[in-house]
N, C-alpha and C positions, 0 to 999 in steps of 0.2 A: 504493498499500500503505500503512495507516495504522498505526502503532507507537507502541504507548503504553507509559506506566512509571506505577505507583502503589505506594507504601506504604500499602498497606491497614491497618496496625496490627492484626491478628490476621486470617485470613480466615474462620474460624468465626463468629466476632462480626459481622463484616460482610458476608457470602454475600448476604444480599437487596438491599445497595447495590452488589456488585459484579454480580449477576445484572442488576439494574434500568440499571446504568450500562455494560454490555456491551449490551443490547440498546437502549441511547439513543445509546450513540457509535458502535457496531458496529467497532470495531477489527478488523485482520487478526491482528494479533500484539500480545500484552498482558506485558509485565515486572512481576511484583508482587514485592515486598519485604514483611519481616516479617510472612510467614503465620503463623509462630509455632506448629508443628505438625510432627509427623513425617508423612511422605510417605505413610503408610497411614490418618492421619485426614484428608490434604486433601479437600474437598468435592467430590471431582472431577464426580461424575455430575451435577451443578445445571449445571455449565458444561461438560461434553461435551455434554447436550442443545442447548446453545446451537448447537453444530457445531465445537468446540474441540479440538485436539488438546492434551492436558497433560503438562507435564515439570515436577517437583518436586526440588528439595535443600532438604528439610525440616529442623526441629530441635526439639525438644519445647521448648515453652516461648516460645523465645526466636529468634530471628531469623527463616532459612529464605527462601528464593525461590522463584520459578516463573516458566515460560513457557507462556504459552497462543496456540495458532495454529490458523486456520483451515486451514493447509496441514499435513500431515505433516513432521516435520523428526529430524536427527541431534542430538544433545545431549553435552554434555560437563559435569559439575558438579566445581565445586571450583575456586579460583584457581590458576595453576600456582606453585609456589616456596614452599610452605608444607605439607609432607608432614606436619608435627606440627599443623596447624592444623586445631581440631575445630569451628570455627564455620562453620554454613552461610551463606554471604553473595556466592554468583557461582555461576551457571549460565549457559549458551551454548549459542547453536542455531545451525544452521546451515538456512536455510528456502530452498523454492526458489522462483522467482518467474516471471514468464513471461520474463524476458530472461536467467534465471540462476539465480542466490542471493543471498540476503542475509544475513549474519552479525551476530547479535544476542545482547546480554549483558543480563542482570539483573542488577545490581550492590546490595549493601547495604553499604556503606562504613562500619567503625567509627568510633561516636561519638567517641571520644576521650576523654571526661571522667572524672574531673577531671583536667585536663591535667599534675600534676605526679605522676602515677603512672605504671605500665606500659601502662595502656590509652592514653594516647597515645604511645605508644613505639610499642604494636601499630598505630595509626590510621597512622603513620607508615611504619612496616615496610610496611604492606599499600596503603597508595598506591603505596611503591616496586615491589611486586611487580605492583601493576594496569599501572603504566605500562612494566614491562619485557614484560609479556605484550602488552600494547597495540601497541606495538612489532613486536613477532612477526606482529600480526593485521595491522597496517598495510601490510607486508611482501606480504600475498597481493593486495594491490590489487584488494580487492573491495569493494563495499557492507558498510558495519560501523556496527552502531550500539551505542554503549556506554550504556545507559540504566539510568537507578534513583535510588535515595536517597543521593546521593553525603557526606552529613553535611559538606559545604562551602558556606559562602557566600562567591560566589567575590569580590565587590566589594562597598563601601560605600553601592551603589546597588539592592543585594540584599538590603536588611535595613533594617525600619523604625526602629529607634534602633540605630547603630552602637556607639554608647556603651556600649550594654547587655550587650553580646557583645563587648568588647574582652579578656576574660580566658576567653572560650568555647574549647574547643579547634574548633570550626566555622568559627571567624573569626579566629583565629591568623595570625600573617603566616607562620610554616612552614607551615602547612595550606594557606593559600593559594600561598604559592609551589609547592608540592606539586602544586596542581589545574593552578598554570599552565606545569608543566613537562608533564604531561599531555597541555595542548593544547598546547603547543608543538611535538607532534610531528606534528601538522599534523590536528587535530581542529577542529571547527566546536561551538559551543555552539548548537544549533537555535533556543533561545529568542531569543537576542540577534540572531540573521541575520534574525529575523522579528518582532522588537518591541524599541526601545530606550525604550520608556518605566519610567522610574522608580515603585516602589511595586509592583511585580508579583511576589506569592509564591506558592509550592506547599505550606506549611505555617505553621499558628495554634496555638501552643499551646491545650492546655485551659483553663490559667488565667489567673485576672487581665482575662478578656475581651477575650483576643488577637483573638480573629475578629471582633468586634463593631466593635473599632478600629481593625481594618486593621495590627495589630501583628504582621506575618509575617516570614518569610523565605524568600528562593528557595535549596532545598537540592536540589529533584530535576531533574535534568537529562538532557537526549538529546544525547551527544556523537555526532557523524558523521564518518567518513571523509570524505577527498576525494570519493570516488566515490560516496558516499551525498549528500553535501553540494550536487554537483551536481544531485542530483533533487529538493531541498528544496524542497515548494511551501507549506509552512504549520506552524505550530505554536501548538498552542492549551491554555492552563491553564485545566480545568475547575474552575475557582471555585465554582460555583456547589453542586459535591459536598460542600463544606465546611458548606452549611448544612441539609444533611439532618439527620434526626433520629439521635441516637448516630454520628454520625461518623466515620470515622478524620480523625486533626490533619494528614495531608497528603491535597492533590488529584491527583487525573489530570493528565500530561502525555501530549500526544500529537503526534506530524507526519504530515504526508503526504509522501509521496516516491513520483516518478513512476517506479516500478520496474516 
C-alpha cells in the first residue's frame, strides 16, 4: 500500500498538479494539507474520476486537510482535546487492507510564528494534544501512519542553513523537543529509516531562489507505529514536483508498506 502526504498550498490552485501527480505516482492513500477551501468547494469530482474516495475537513481561505483513498473508509475530523479549536488541521481515517486495516491521519501542525506570541503557545499546545491522541492510537496496536506538514525541522541535518532558522518556531529547541516526545512514544520517521543522507528537503520557499539553490527544509513527515514500521519497504520524496510551473512550496512524500 502506497501512502503519501502533500501540502498542496491551495487545492484549487494546484488541482492540475494534483491530478497529474496522482496519475504518475498512483498512491493508494493521500493525505493533503492546506487545501484552503471549505468542504463544498473541494474539487472532488476530478479526484473521484481517478478512483478515489474523498473526505475533507476544510476551512475558508486557510488551513484544511483531506484524505483520498482508493478504498472506502471511516473518518474522524478534528484533533481531540480542543473543543474550542476552530482551525481545521486534523483528519483521521481507518482504511481496510487485505490483511486488516491501517489508520492514517492527515496533519497540518500550526506554524507558530512569531514565537513571542500566542501563535507559538497554540503550536506547543497542539503538539501536546497530538502526542496524547497518538498515545491512545498506539494502544490499539495496529498499523498507524501520522502523515503531514508538521512545521517542525527535526535536526540541523534537515535544514540547508541552520543558523538562519535558529529563532524560527519551526526549529526552536522547545519545538524539536516536543517532536522528540512524539517520536519517543514508539514512532519511526519513515524517511530517516530509509535515507540517511543530508540535504534532503520537502519544502523550498518561493523567495530568494531557495529552490534553485536547494535552500530547503524537511518538515513533511510520515511517522509509523511499530506495526506499520515493520511493513516499511521504502520512503520517497518526489522532489521533481517542485520544478513544475506554479508549484506548491512543498513536495509529496510517500511510503510503501507491505500491508
